[in-house]
C-alpha angles and dihedrals in degrees: 000000000000112000090209090070090068092048091049092048090052093046095047091047092049092048094042091238095155095168092057090045089054091051090049090050090058097042103043121101092213106096093193092053090048092051093047091051091047093052093048095048091047091051092045093052102037111023121093093189108088091201092065091048090051092049092051091048092051090047090055093046093047090052092050089049092048094047094051098038099063110042091157089071091054113053093200092057091045092055091050093048092055093064 
């Protein structure tokens, strides 16, 4: 897994660059990240209830935080963090 995907997801979300977030969703190798992005973008575009949009956004952000916080659980991230 490429660590830069998490950074891009966070950046695109922060800057409201939904087109780039959609492209990242398709290109990333992390299936969980892809699914979190998909759920958020679907909620953002089709939900009228702001609470659901907010929950999907927080779910995406929590996953990004979790994936980048514990590189020792993911050998690929650990190798990249050593350099």
